[in-house]
Backbone as CSV, one residue per row, in Angstrom:
resi,resn,N_x,N_y,N_z,CA_x,CA_y,CA_z,C_x,C_y,C_z
1,MET,0.847,-1.183,0.000,0.000,0.000,0.000,0.888,1.240,0.000
2,PRO,0.613,2.225,-0.839,1.435,3.435,-0.872,1.381,4.179,0.460
3,GLY,2.523,4.652,0.910,2.570,5.397,2.168,2.628,4.503,3.385
4,GLY,2.750,3.217,3.213,2.820,2.306,4.344,1.505,1.578,4.524
5,SER,1.559,0.474,5.265,0.346,-0.301,5.488,-0.389,0.218,6.714
6,LYS,-1.693,-0.035,6.748,-2.496,0.372,7.893,-3.100,-0.864,8.513
7,ASN,-3.072,-0.941,9.815,-3.584,-2.086,10.536,-4.484,-1.624,11.662
8,GLU,-5.511,-2.413,11.936,-6.409,-2.136,13.038,-6.243,-3.258,14.045
9,ILE,-5.862,-2.904,15.257,-5.554,-3.920,16.264,-6.089,-3.517,17.636
10,HIS,-6.341,-4.525,18.454,-6.738,-4.314,19.847,-5.480,-4.401,20.685
11,LYS,-5.221,-3.377,21.467,-4.038,-3.373,22.323,-4.372,-2.697,23.644
12,THR,-3.538,-2.969,24.621,-3.635,-2.327,25.927,-2.574,-1.255,26.002
13,LEU,-2.974,-0.066,26.423,-2.032,1.040,26.581,-1.272,0.806,27.885
14,SER,0.037,0.616,27.821,0.788,0.251,29.016,1.742,1.325,29.517
15,GLN,2.091,2.304,28.693,2.986,3.365,29.152,2.872,4.572,28.233
16,ILE,2.956,5.765,28.829,2.973,7.009,28.069,4.169,7.810,28.567
17,LYS,5.014,8.230,27.661,6.138,9.088,28.054,5.594,10.493,28.260
18,ASP,5.450,10.906,29.508,4.814,12.187,29.802,5.697,13.380,29.489
19,GLU,6.988,13.183,29.355,7.841,14.322,29.011,7.650,14.757,27.567
20,ALA,6.961,13.972,26.785,6.770,14.308,25.373,5.468,15.045,25.101
21,CYS,4.649,15.286,26.117,3.394,15.965,25.833,3.173,17.075,26.840
22,PRO,2.589,18.160,26.489,2.248,18.497,25.118,3.433,19.097,24.383
23,LEU,3.371,19.068,23.113,4.375,19.703,22.261,3.831,21.051,21.844
24,MET,4.587,22.087,22.039,4.129,23.414,21.652,4.447,23.625,20.177
25,ILE,3.464,24.016,19.426,3.631,24.240,17.999,3.437,25.722,17.727
26,GLY,4.258,26.269,16.882,4.240,27.703,16.626,3.054,28.166,15.820
27,ASP,3.177,29.342,15.280,2.132,29.967,14.486,1.543,28.949,13.513
28,ARG,0.242,28.937,13.402,-0.438,27.928,12.594,0.061,27.902,11.148
29,GLN,0.551,29.025,10.677,1.054,29.082,9.308,2.281,28.179,9.147
30,PHE,3.153,28.125,10.157,4.376,27.333,10.078,4.174,25.924,10.597
31,ASN,3.408,25.783,11.674,3.104,24.492,12.275,4.379,23.731,12.663
32,LYS,5.331,24.429,13.254,6.592,23.833,13.682,6.764,23.991,15.185
33,LYS,7.672,23.208,15.741,7.923,23.239,17.170,8.517,24.583,17.586
34,VAL,8.045,25.083,18.727,8.567,26.323,19.283,9.027,26.076,20.710
35,THR,9.886,26.964,21.196,10.336,26.902,22.581,10.029,28.236,23.237
36,GLN,9.793,28.179,24.540,9.444,29.403,25.254,10.712,30.196,25.541
37,SER,10.689,31.474,25.138,11.826,32.339,25.431,11.585,33.005,26.783
38,GLY,12.556,33.684,27.315,12.460,34.258,28.651,11.413,35.337,28.817
39,ASN,10.949,35.948,27.755,10.019,37.064,27.861,8.562,36.651,27.602
40,LYS,8.200,35.444,27.956,6.843,34.900,27.800,6.366,34.904,26.360
41,ARG,7.300,34.746,25.447,6.983,34.626,24.033,7.513,33.285,23.549
42,TRP,7.078,32.894,22.360,7.463,31.609,21.796,8.360,31.835,20.588
43,LEU,9.471,31.122,20.537,10.450,31.250,19.465,10.350,30.039,18.542
44,CYS,10.130,30.317,17.258,10.058,29.259,16.255,11.483,28.827,15.911
45,ASP,11.757,27.537,16.045,13.092,27.002,15.757,13.443,27.104,14.279
46,ARG,12.437,27.099,13.424,12.689,27.070,11.994,12.965,28.455,11.408
47,CYS,12.093,29.435,11.725,12.239,30.754,11.090,12.859,31.789,12.028
48,ASN,13.090,31.405,13.291,13.718,32.273,14.281,12.886,33.528,14.575
49,GLN,11.559,33.427,14.433,10.665,34.526,14.779,10.015,34.234,16.121
50,GLU,9.590,35.302,16.807,8.915,35.151,18.091,7.431,35.448,17.933
51,PHE,6.611,34.734,18.725,5.170,34.891,18.692,4.652,34.995,20.117
52,GLU,3.547,35.741,20.283,2.963,35.883,21.613,2.209,34.641,22.033
53,GLU,1.566,33.980,21.079,0.792,32.787,21.389,1.206,31.657,20.464
54,CYS,0.882,30.453,20.884,1.125,29.299,20.027,-0.050,28.339,20.163
55,ASP,-0.107,27.415,19.257,-1.136,26.390,19.264,-0.511,25.150,19.895
56,TYR,-1.186,24.562,20.859,-0.640,23.407,21.573,-1.099,22.128,20.893
57,ARG,-0.180,21.207,20.708,-0.481,19.934,20.045,0.221,18.800,20.765
58,TYR,-0.358,17.624,20.633,0.244,16.433,21.228,1.231,15.768,20.285
59,LEU,2.270,15.228,20.875,3.188,14.313,20.232,3.548,13.318,21.326
60,LEU,2.769,12.247,21.420,2.924,11.274,22.498,3.671,10.039,22.023
61,GLN,4.568,9.570,22.838,5.185,8.266,22.632,4.449,7.319,23.574
62,VAL,3.789,6.318,22.991,2.910,5.433,23.749,3.342,3.987,23.539
63,GLN,3.404,3.240,24.631,3.707,1.817,24.535,2.389,1.051,24.587
64,ILE,2.180,0.195,23.583,0.982,-0.634,23.551,1.398,-2.097,23.551
65,GLN,0.522,-2.960,24.084,0.890,-4.360,24.193,-0.336,-5.255,24.159
66,ASP,-0.080,-6.516,23.848,-1.067,-7.578,23.981,-0.305,-8.859,24.298
67,HIS,-0.945,-10.012,24.137,-0.307,-11.279,24.485,0.880,-11.619,23.583
68,THR,1.003,-10.952,22.430,2.094,-11.257,21.512,3.342,-10.422,21.753
69,GLY,3.225,-9.343,22.519,4.376,-8.499,22.787,3.983,-7.041,22.917
70,LEU,4.991,-6.176,22.857,4.735,-4.749,22.999,5.511,-3.966,21.964
71,THR,5.057,-2.733,21.725,5.737,-1.858,20.776,5.448,-0.414,21.145
72,TRP,6.305,0.476,20.676,6.117,1.920,20.869,5.515,2.509,19.609
73,VAL,4.540,3.394,19.798,3.898,4.084,18.685,3.877,5.578,18.993
74,THR,3.683,6.376,17.959,3.565,7.822,18.106,2.125,8.234,17.863
75,ALA,1.576,9.014,18.791,0.205,9.513,18.666,0.259,11.034,18.582
76,PHE,-0.350,11.586,17.543,-0.384,13.030,17.368,-1.698,13.590,17.897
77,GLN,-2.032,14.784,17.506,-3.087,15.593,18.099,-4.396,14.870,18.424
78,GLU,-5.153,14.456,17.426,-6.475,13.868,17.673,-6.368,12.578,18.464
79,SER,-5.397,11.749,18.130,-5.211,10.495,18.859,-4.783,10.760,20.293
80,GLY,-3.931,11.760,20.490,-3.503,12.129,21.841,-4.663,12.612,22.688
81,GLU,-5.554,13.388,22.083,-6.743,13.863,22.806,-7.638,12.698,23.194
82,GLU,-7.810,11.734,22.302,-8.655,10.576,22.598,-8.043,9.734,23.718
83,ILE,-6.737,9.570,23.698,-6.070,8.768,24.721,-6.112,9.461,26.085
84,LEU,-5.729,10.731,26.135,-5.632,11.429,27.412,-6.941,12.064,27.881
85,GLY,-7.885,12.238,26.969,-9.183,12.763,27.367,-9.211,14.260,27.620
86,CYS,-8.205,14.988,27.159,-8.213,16.437,27.298,-7.366,17.050,26.186
87,TRP,-7.588,18.320,25.943,-6.839,19.026,24.905,-5.405,19.264,25.352
88,ALA,-4.525,19.433,24.399,-3.112,19.675,24.685,-2.917,20.969,25.463
89,LYS,-3.715,21.985,25.155,-3.588,23.256,25.878,-3.952,23.083,27.349
90,GLU,-5.002,22.293,27.631,-5.374,22.016,29.018,-4.230,21.326,29.761
91,MET,-3.614,20.357,29.100,-2.512,19.620,29.725,-1.337,20.556,29.993
92,TYR,-1.043,21.436,29.043,0.045,22.393,29.231,-0.242,23.300,30.418
93,LEU,-1.467,23.855,30.486,-1.823,24.754,31.586,-1.740,24.043,32.931
94,LEU,-2.209,22.801,32.987,-2.120,22.033,34.234,-0.675,21.818,34.662
95,LYS,0.152,21.433,33.705,1.532,21.048,34.030,2.437,22.238,34.334
96,TYR,2.336,23.304,33.531,3.313,24.373,33.632,2.812,25.641,34.316
97,GLU,1.524,25.940,34.215,1.043,27.178,34.822,0.378,26.942,36.175
98,LEU,-0.387,25.867,36.292,-1.031,25.569,37.572,-0.159,24.663,38.451
99,GLN,0.939,24.187,37.882,1.876,23.309,38.583,1.167,22.098,39.178
100,ASP,0.157,21.613,38.479,-0.612,20.459,38.927,0.090,19.185,38.430
101,ASP,-0.186,18.081,39.089,0.413,16.813,38.712,-0.380,16.199,37.562
102,THR,0.176,16.227,36.365,-0.485,15.623,35.211,-0.286,14.115,35.194
103,GLY,0.570,13.630,36.071,0.820,12.190,36.147,-0.431,11.402,36.465
104,GLU,-1.339,11.984,37.239,-2.583,11.289,37.578,-3.445,11.076,36.341
105,ILE,-3.506,12.073,35.457,-4.263,11.934,34.207,-3.657,10.811,33.369
106,ILE,-2.348,10.807,33.274,-1.660,9.793,32.474,-1.842,8.411,33.084
107,ARG,-1.660,8.285,34.393,-1.820,6.979,35.052,-3.241,6.439,34.909
108,SER,-4.227,7.333,34.886,-5.616,6.876,34.778,-5.921,6.280,33.407
109,ARG,-5.080,6.527,32.413,-5.298,5.996,31.063,-4.567,4.678,30.815
110,LEU,-3.673,4.322,31.708,-2.890,3.103,31.514,-3.735,1.857,31.732
111,PHE,-3.410,0.810,31.005,-4.016,-0.516,31.094,-5.492,-0.521,30.729
112,HIS,-5.860,0.378,29.826,-7.175,0.354,29.210,-7.010,-0.206,27.802
113,HIS,-8.032,-0.907,27.336,-7.992,-1.506,25.999,-8.543,-0.517,24.980
114,TYR,-7.867,-0.443,23.853,-8.275,0.436,22.766,-8.187,-0.311,21.447
115,LEU,-8.896,0.199,20.477,-8.777,-0.271,19.110,-7.946,0.773,18.379
116,PHE,-6.739,0.400,17.997,-5.806,1.315,17.333,-5.805,1.040,15.838
117,ARG,-5.869,2.093,15.072,-5.616,2.000,13.628,-4.235,2.606,13.432
118,LEU,-3.312,1.790,12.936,-1.905,2.181,12.857,-1.443,2.301,11.411
119,LYS,-0.519,3.208,11.200,0.183,3.317,9.930,1.616,2.862,10.204
120,ILE,2.052,1.855,9.482,3.373,1.273,9.696,4.200,1.513,8.449
121,LYS,5.372,2.102,8.651,6.194,2.498,7.509,7.667,2.244,7.837
122,GLU,8.384,1.683,6.874,9.828,1.512,7.020,10.519,2.732,6.450
123,GLU,11.493,3.239,7.194,12.250,4.406,6.745,13.736,4.123,6.899
124,LEU,14.500,4.760,6.056,15.951,4.650,6.146,16.458,5.861,6.908
125,TYR,17.087,5.626,8.057,17.633,6.691,8.891,19.131,6.486,8.961
126,GLY,19.885,7.317,8.236,21.328,7.070,8.105,21.500,5.818,7.259
127,ASP,22.192,4.845,7.793,22.356,3.561,7.116,21.473,2.485,7.729
128,GLU,20.604,2.877,8.636,19.803,1.919,9.381,18.339,1.960,8.951
129,GLN,17.761,0.778,8.747,16.340,0.662,8.411,15.537,0.672,9.715
130,ARG,14.542,1.559,9.821,13.714,1.660,11.022,12.248,1.550,10.653
131,VAL,11.468,1.022,11.581,10.031,0.933,11.403,9.394,2.048,12.218
132,LYS,8.585,2.871,11.540,7.906,3.986,12.181,6.424,3.628,12.268
133,ILE,5.871,3.630,13.485,4.470,3.271,13.687,3.743,4.487,14.248
134,THR,2.712,4.925,13.536,1.949,6.109,13.909,0.495,5.724,14.131
135,VAL,-0.107,6.269,15.178,-1.523,6.043,15.446,-2.323,6.951,14.527
136,VAL,-3.155,6.366,13.690,-4.019,7.124,12.794,-5.329,7.445,13.511
137,LYS,-5.856,6.463,14.251,-7.123,6.629,14.959,-7.122,5.702,16.171
138,VAL,-7.754,6.139,17.226,-7.882,5.307,18.416,-9.318,5.403,18.925
139,ASP,-9.888,4.256,19.255,-11.244,4.188,19.787,-11.250,3.269,20.997
140,LYS,-12.179,3.535,21.896,-12.385,2.606,23.004,-13.036,1.354,22.439
141,VAL,-12.740,0.219,23.029,-13.284,-1.041,22.545,-14.766,-1.111,22.901
142,ASN,-15.588,-1.441,21.918,-17.008,-1.676,22.128,-17.146,-3.173,22.401
143,TYR,-17.200,-3.554,23.675,-17.168,-4.962,24.046,-18.392,-5.716,23.557
144,SER,-19.528,-5.071,23.503,-20.750,-5.717,23.023,-20.612,-6.100,21.551
145,ALA,-20.193,-5.159,20.714,-20.020,-5.434,19.286,-18.902,-6.443,19.059
146,GLU,-17.835,-6.341,19.827,-16.712,-7.271,19.692,-17.135,-8.691,20.049
147,SER,-17.931,-8.847,21.091,-18.416,-10.173,21.499,-19.310,-10.782,20.422
148,ARG,-20.210,-9.974,19.854,-21.079,-10.461,18.771,-20.245,-10.931,17.585
149,TYR,-19.240,-10.150,17.225,-18.379,-10.500,16.103,-17.659,-11.831,16.362
150,LEU,-17.114,-12.000,17.546,-16.395,-13.234,17.865,-17.330,-14.440,17.909
151,LEU,-18.533,-14.254,18.423,-19.506,-15.349,18.454,-19.911,-15.775,17.050
152,GLU,-19.983,-14.821,16.125,-20.319,-15.152,14.741,-19.191,-15.921,14.056
153,LEU,-17.961,-15.743,14.498,-16.822,-16.440,13.892,-16.759,-17.913,14.266
154,ILE,-17.293,-18.270,15.411,-17.159,-19.651,15.901,-17.726,-20.665,14.915
155,PRO,-18.990,-20.550,14.505,-19.492,-21.567,13.566,-18.829,-21.495,12.188
156,LYS,-18.358,-20.337,11.787,-17.719,-20.199,10.476,-16.357,-20.877,10.431
157,ASN,-15.632,-20.823,11.539,-14.258,-21.332,11.560,-14.117,-22.744,12.112
158,PHE,-15.139,-23.246,12.754,-15.076,-24.592,13.318,-16.278,-25.372,12.808
159,SER,-16.013,-26.539,12.333,-17.144,-27.374,11.882,-17.735,-28.045,13.109
160,ILE,-18.836,-27.529,13.542,-19.510,-28.079,14.721,-20.607,-29.007,14.242
161,LYS,-20.494,-30.255,14.610,-21.501,-31.244,14.241,-22.219,-31.685,15.508
162,ARG,-23.498,-31.706,15.376,-24.289,-32.169,16.516,-24.285,-33.692,16.546
163,GLN,-24.079,-34.213,17.697,-24.119,-35.666,17.874,-25.234,-35.975,18.854
164,PHE,-26.197,-36.791,18.400,-27.315,-37.168,19.262,-27.334,-38.650,19.437
C-alpha cells in the first residue's frame, strides 16, 4: 500500500512518556515546534521569529501491548486527545502554569484496551532501516459489538456437528 500499510488492532495502553506531551507548535502558518523564550513569548526554531501565542499539540510516545508483545507508537493531536481525554492546551496549563500533577491523568489511562488503527512504515535513517508506527485513529473497545463479532466467527471457523 502506498505510504505504508495500515492495521487495526486491539491493544492495551501500558505506558505514556509524559515528558513528550504536550508539544508546543508555533504559528499555525508554520506548524513547527517552538520553545518558550524568557520574555513569555514563543520562538520558532525554523524561522527564528517570536510569537505571543502558540497552538498546543500532542506528540505522544505510547507503549501498547497484547499477548504477543509490545511496541512503541507515536500519537499526534487527535489520537492524543482521545487517549488522554483532554486538549493539549489544558494539559500544558495544568503542568506548567497551575503546577498540577499531570501524572494522575496519564496513570488513569494506563491498562485500558483500545482499538488502534496504525500506519506502519519503514524508513531509512542514516544507514539503518527503522520501522515507524503512527496512530491514525484510536477508539475505546465496544465490548458488546466485539463479542457479537467473535460469536459469529465460531461456527464459520469450526465445523460443529451435533451428535445425538
